[in-house]
C-alpha positions in Angstrom: 46.2 -27.5 -40.1 49.5 -29.3 -39.7 52.1 -29.1 -42.4 55.7 -28.7 -43.1 55.8 -24.9 -42.9 53.9 -24.7 -39.7 55.8 -27.5 -38.0 59.2 -26.0 -39.1 58.4 -22.5 -37.9 56.9 -23.8 -34.7 60.1 -25.7 -34.0 62.6 -23.0 -35.0 60.7 -19.7 -34.4 57.8 -20.3 -32.0 57.5 -16.5 -31.5 56.3 -16.2 -35.1 53.3 -18.5 -34.5 50.0 -16.7 -34.5 48.1 -16.7 -31.3 44.7 -16.7 -32.9 42.7 -19.8 -33.6 43.0 -19.6 -37.4 46.4 -21.1 -38.0 47.4 -21.0 -41.6 50.7 -21.4 -43.3 50.2 -18.0 -45.0 49.8 -16.2 -41.7 52.8 -18.0 -40.3 54.9 -17.0 -43.3 53.8 -13.4 -43.0 54.7 -13.4 -39.3 58.2 -14.8 -40.1 58.7 -12.0 -42.7 57.6 -9.4 -40.2 60.0 -10.9 -37.7 62.8 -10.8 -40.2 62.1 -7.2 -41.1 62.2 -6.2 -37.4 65.4 -8.1 -36.8 67.2 -6.7 -39.9 66.8 -3.2 -38.4 68.2 -4.2 -35.1 71.6 -5.2 -33.5 74.1 -7.6 -35.0 72.5 -10.4 -32.9 69.1 -9.6 -34.2 70.4 -9.5 -37.8 71.9 -13.0 -37.2 68.4 -14.2 -36.2 67.0 -12.8 -39.3 69.6 -14.5 -41.4 68.8 -17.8 -39.7 65.1 -17.4 -40.4 65.8 -16.6 -44.0 68.1 -19.6 -44.3 65.3 -21.8 -42.8 62.9 -20.4 -45.4 65.5 -21.2 -48.1 65.7 -24.8 -47.0 62.0 -25.1 -46.9 61.8 -23.6 -50.3 64.3 -25.9 -52.0 63.1 -29.1 -50.3 59.4 -28.2 -50.6 56.6 -29.0 -53.0 55.3 -26.5 -55.6 52.7 -25.4 -53.1 55.3 -24.7 -50.4 57.5 -22.8 -52.9 54.5 -20.7 -54.1 53.5 -19.9 -50.5 57.0 -18.8 -49.6 57.3 -16.6 -52.7 53.8 -15.1 -52.3 53.7 -14.6 -48.5 57.3 -14.5 -47.2 59.4 -13.0 -50.1 56.7 -10.6 -51.2 56.3 -9.2 -47.7 60.1 -8.8 -47.4 60.2 -7.1 -50.8 57.7 -4.4 -49.6 60.3 -2.9 -47.3 63.2 -2.8 -49.9 64.8 0.4 -50.9 67.9 0.9 -53.1 69.9 1.5 -49.9 68.9 -1.7 -48.2 68.8 -4.1 -51.2 72.6 -5.0 -51.1 72.5 -5.6 -47.4 69.4 -7.8 -47.6 70.6 -9.7 -50.6 73.7 -10.7 -48.5 71.4 -12.4 -46.0 69.7 -14.5 -48.7 71.0 -18.0 -49.5 72.7 -17.8 -52.9 70.0 -20.1 -54.4 67.2 -17.8 -53.3 68.7 -14.5 -54.5 67.3 -14.8 -58.0 63.9 -15.8 -56.7 63.9 -12.7 -54.4 65.0 -10.4 -57.2 62.1 -11.8 -59.4 59.7 -11.1 -56.5 60.9 -7.6 -56.2 60.6 -6.9 -59.9 57.2 -8.4 -60.1 55.9 -6.3 -57.3 
């Protein structure tokens, strides 16, 4: 299944592409979220990679269809929100594009 999410992640973050045969945009978004969570706990260089991935997701979100927006909210942002704590929220919000911060907060509050 070729689409905007899969093509973008494959180009920017090929390490997030699943190796199994069932390639879905949902699995790809989950992998990008897992990648971001790992990088956010790492060195400054790794945190910069997480910020870059989050920015790419923000671009996809704001230039995407309703389907792409829902997929990013339900798979990427929801998975990121699962690791939030009061101590990490401020730091993680700083990595979000300004336009995506309210969407992320909504996701946290809904879950």
